[in-house]
N, C-alpha and C positions, 0 to 999 in steps of 0.2 A: 349388471349394466356397465357399459364401457365409459371411460372418461374421454370426452370428445372435445376437441378444439375446433373452433370455427374461425377461419381466416378470411377476411373480406377485403375487397379493393375499395379503399377509401375514396377514390376518385369517381366511383359510381354511386350516387346517392341511394339508389334502390338496393344496393348490395347490403348496406347496413340494415335496412328494413327487413330484408329476407333473412339475414343472419339472426336478427332479434326474434323473428317469427319462428325460426327453427329452434332456437334456444328455449323459447317460452312454450312452444307447442309440442315438443317431443319428449318431455319428462326426462331430461338428461341427468346423468350422475351429478352429484353435488360439486364435484371437482371440475366439471366442464367449464369452458371459458370461451370468450369471444375477443378477437383482437384484429386490428388492421394489419394487412400484409406488410405495410411499411415499417411497423414496429418490430423489427427483427430481434432486437435484444430481449424484448418481452417474450417473443416466441421461444427463444433459446431457454429461457428460465423455466418455461412451462412444459417443454416437450418431453422431458425425461419421465414425467408422470402422466403422459397422454397415450391413449390406446389407438386413436385414429383421428384424422383431421379432415374436416369438410372445408373446401375452398369455395368462396362465392365471388365470382368474377370471370376471368377468362384464363387462357393458357399462361399469361404473364403472372397472374396471381399464384398459379400452381408453381411456376418456376421460383418465385420468391419463397414460397412455403417450403419447397424442396431443399433449400439451403440448410434448413434446420431439421426437417423430417428425415431426410436421407441418412445423416450421421447417426440418428437414433433408431432407424429402422421402422419408423411410424408410417403406416399406409395412408393414402390420401384418396378421397373421392371428390371430384370437382363438379360444381354446378356452373353451367355456362351462361354468363351474362356478357360475353365478348362477341367476337365476330366469327372466328372459325371453330375454336374449341376442339382441336384434335385430341387433347389430353383429358378434357372434361368428360363426365359420364352422364350427367342429368341435365335436362332443361329446367328452366325456372318453373314451368307449369307443373312438372311432375315431381319436383323435389320433395315437398312435404309428404306426398303420398308414398313415395318409394324409399325414402331414406331409412325408415325402420328396418327394412330388409338388410341393410348394410350393418346394422347394429347386432343382428341376430347371429352373425358368423356364417351365414349360408353363401356368402359371395367368395369368389376366388381372389387371391392376391397376385397381381401381374407385376413381375419385376422387369424393369428396363435398365439397360446398361447406361453408364455415365462416362464422361471423360475426366481425366486428371491432367492438370497442367502444372509444370514447374518452370518458373521464370528465372533465368540466369542473366544478371546484369554485368556488363563489362566494366571492370574497375581499373583500367589502365594496365600497369605491369603486375598488379596483384591478382589473387584468385578471384573468380567470379563470385558475385553475391547472389545467393539462392533465395528465392521467395516462393512461398507456397508450401505444400500443394494446394491448388484450387480445384474445385470440382464443378462440372457443368452437366446439366441434363440434356440440353439441346445441342449447343455448339460452342466452339472456341474460334474466334475470328481475329486474325492479325490483319489490320487495315491501315491505310494511310491516315495521317494525323490531320491537323488543321489545314496544312498546305494541300491544295488540290492538285497533287502530282502523284504519279505512280510510285510505289515502293518496290525495293529490290529484296526478294525473300528467297534464300537458298533452302531447299527442302531435301531432307534425307529420310529414308525409310529403312528402318532396321540397320542403320549405319551406312547404307548405300546412297550415294548422291543420285537424286532423281532428276532435278532440274533447278534452275534459278528463274524464278518468276519476276517479271516486271509487270505488276498488275495493281488494281485498286485494293485487292485484299486476297487472302487465302482463308477458306473456311474448313475447319475440321468438324464434322457433324456425326452425331449418333443416329441410329435408326429413328428415334423419337424426333430428333431435330431435322430429319431429312425432308419433312414437309414444311419447314420454315424458310430461312434465308437460303439454304441450299437449293430448295425447289425453285425459288424466285429467280435464281440465276442459271437455271437449266440443269441442275443436278438431279440425280435419280431419287425416286421414292423407294425406301427400303421397308420391308415388312417390319412392323413395330417391335417384334420379338427378336429380330436379327441382332447379333452382337457385332456386326461389321462396322467399320468406320469409313466415312466418305471424306475424301480430300478434294475440294473444289476451288479452283481459282476464280476470281471475279474480274472480268474485263482484262484478261491477260494480253499484254502487248508482246511479250517475249516469253517463251517457255510453254509448257504443256497447257492446253486450254480445256481438255476433257477432264471429267471427274475420274478419280481412282477410288474403287471400292476395296478397302484393305481388310485383312484378316483381323479378328478380335485381339490377338496378342501382339499386333504390330506396334512398334515404337516409332514415333515421328518426331523429327526436330525441324523447327523453322527458325532460321537465323536471319536477322535483319541486317542487310548490307546497305550500300550506297551512302547517302548523306541526309536522308529524310527521317524525321521522327515518325513514329507509328503508334498505334493503340492496340493493345491486346484486350479483347472484350469477351466476357463469359456470359452466355445466355442473354446477351444484349443489355445487361444491366450493371455488370461489374467491369470497370475499365481500368487498365493499368498502362501508363505511358511506357513506350520503349524507344531506345536510342540505337543508332547504328552500332553493331557489335553485340547487342543483346540477342539472346536466343530463348526459345521456349521448347521444352520437351513435353511431349504429349503421349498418352497411352490410355487404355481403358482404366477407369477408376475402380477401386475395390468397393466403392459404395454402389448401391442400387436404388433407383427411384421405384417406390412401391405404390401401386394403384389398386384400389378395391374395385372389382368389376363384377357386375351382375349380367351384363350383356355378353353374348358368346364371342369367342375370339374373332369370328369373321365380321363382327360389327364394324371394324375399321374399314373393311372393303365395301361393306354395304352402304356406308355413309360417305365414302371418300369423295365421289364426284359432287355430292351435295355440298359438302363442306368447302370444296374448292370453287363452288359457284357454277358448276356445270351440270346440266340436266341430261338424263339419258333419254334420247329420242327413240320413238318406236319406229320399226321398219315400215317404210311406205309413207311416213309423215314428213 
């Protein structure tokens, strides 16, 4: 029997109820545990002795859990109590019935690429101060700060100057994150197993406005110019302030987000339009 961790979204009252029902109803190993996604320190302490993690919430709950599962190589199966659930595997109604199949080892492990970011802060005449590396499953976003004005961002790809954006933000997205913020601003949807990286500006006033789909080994640098403060955001939940002269170096992370899957690989496409809220109309109707 595997040691299972159950991570739930504490902001959804029903999530704790379902987590408790799973823990009590599935005869889990004695070392198994339940924790709120917000209690990340508790998750770190438990993860090294955990074989798999069940998340109860939505994609945001998975992203929180991945901060500690990915470094330990622990696979995740998600139960969707959110809206879209692109990363989740099971609905609430089928969770108790189907979860035992994931414990038996008959499911495949799907590995998704992640992004790595290193932040370099300008320190006057001295050397830059390096922070990180930080890791993201979905995306890394460099966006304007509290002042509602565009920011100036110089982008280089593998050392070559590409453009200087004057925009609300610049998004670097994985294939997993391509259905998130990237999609909402007109970026492309990538196959979830793709290792490519999407660079997409948001409301570009000057500079490239189209998205760039970059090779997996590409190294990207975003340098903040002008005189506006900005924010570097990872997966929409970890924020780091940036000042003019600061820069961030981005590339594919050595970590992988691991998902337990019973559904076939084409399940992503079979459910894509439904998850986006679009129905498939029949011809002639």
